[in-house]
C-alpha positions in Angstrom: 98.1 93.9 100.0 99.7 95.1 96.7 97.9 97.6 94.6 98.4 98.0 90.9 96.9 101.3 89.8 98.4 103.1 86.9 97.8 106.3 85.0 99.9 108.4 82.6 102.2 110.9 84.2 100.4 114.2 84.7 103.3 116.2 83.3 103.4 113.9 80.2 107.0 113.0 80.7 108.4 110.7 78.1 110.3 107.4 78.7 113.5 106.5 76.9 111.4 104.6 74.3 109.4 107.7 73.5 106.2 106.5 75.2 104.6 108.5 77.9 105.8 107.7 81.4 103.2 106.1 83.7 102.7 106.6 87.4 101.7 103.6 89.6 99.9 103.0 92.9 99.9 106.1 95.2 101.3 108.4 92.4 98.4 107.4 90.1 95.9 108.0 92.8 97.5 111.3 93.7 97.2 112.3 90.1 93.5 111.5 90.2 92.9 113.6 93.3 94.8 116.5 91.7 92.7 116.2 88.6 89.4 116.1 90.6 90.3 119.2 92.6 91.7 121.2 89.7 88.8 120.6 87.3 85.8 122.9 87.5 82.5 121.2 86.7 81.6 121.9 83.1 85.2 121.7 81.8 84.9 118.1 80.6 82.5 118.0 77.7 81.7 114.3 78.1 81.5 114.4 81.9 80.2 117.9 82.7 79.6 117.2 86.4 83.2 116.0 87.1 85.4 118.0 89.3 85.1 120.3 92.3 83.8 123.9 92.8 86.8 125.1 94.8 87.1 128.3 92.8 83.7 129.6 93.9 85.2 130.1 97.4 88.2 132.2 96.3 86.4 135.5 96.8 84.5 134.6 99.9 85.6 136.0 103.3 88.7 134.2 104.6 87.2 132.6 107.8 86.5 129.3 109.4 83.0 129.0 108.0 84.4 129.2 104.4 87.3 126.9 105.4 84.7 124.3 106.5 82.8 124.7 103.2 86.0 124.1 101.3 86.8 121.0 103.4 83.3 119.6 102.7 83.7 120.4 98.9 87.1 118.5 98.8 85.7 115.6 100.8 82.5 115.3 98.6 84.4 115.7 95.3 87.1 113.1 96.1 84.6 110.5 97.5 82.3 111.0 94.5 84.8 110.5 91.8 87.5 108.1 93.1 86.4 105.1 95.1 90.0 104.0 95.6 90.6 106.8 98.0 89.9 106.6 101.7 90.1 110.1 103.2 91.5 110.0 106.7 91.5 113.8 107.2 90.9 116.9 105.3 92.3 119.9 107.2 91.6 123.5 105.9 93.3 126.3 107.8 92.2 129.9 107.0 95.2 132.2 107.0 93.7 135.7 107.3 97.1 137.5 107.1 97.9 136.0 103.7 94.3 135.9 102.5 94.6 132.1 101.7 93.7 128.7 102.8 96.3 126.1 103.7 94.9 122.6 102.9 96.3 119.2 103.9 94.6 116.0 102.7 95.6 112.8 104.4 94.5 109.6 102.6 95.1 106.0 101.9 94.2 103.6 99.1 91.5 101.0 99.9 90.3 99.9 103.3 93.3 97.6 104.2 96.2 99.9 103.5 98.4 100.9 106.4 100.3 103.5 104.3 99.0 107.0 104.4 99.9 109.8 102.0 99.3 113.5 102.2 98.7 116.3 99.6 99.3 119.8 100.7 98.5 123.0 98.8 97.4 126.6 99.1 94.1 128.0 97.8 94.1 131.7 97.2 92.9 134.3 94.7 95.4 134.9 91.9 
């Protein structure tokens, strides 16, 4: 099944004709996930509930309980704001030595997609 999702490039790169480059399919959905997770509720004036509250966990103890709460926040936020995404797995590893969480999100687009993608990032206090 072919998907045709598009969104502007998150880095606002320009094409040769001067227009903003667009991302399609998995790249567009990945942009959406990044936007959801990097937006704190209240940042968008016209949609104040949009986003996730990941930053509230940054100064909590680095342990498996907090890692579980982070995983639930990620799962809830993505499923609430992007119905194109099917989350296969959200893994949050608490790394006590580095005072950070290593996060891997495994997802696909729609119910009939055989292709999986992953997003990996680190969540830590600045």
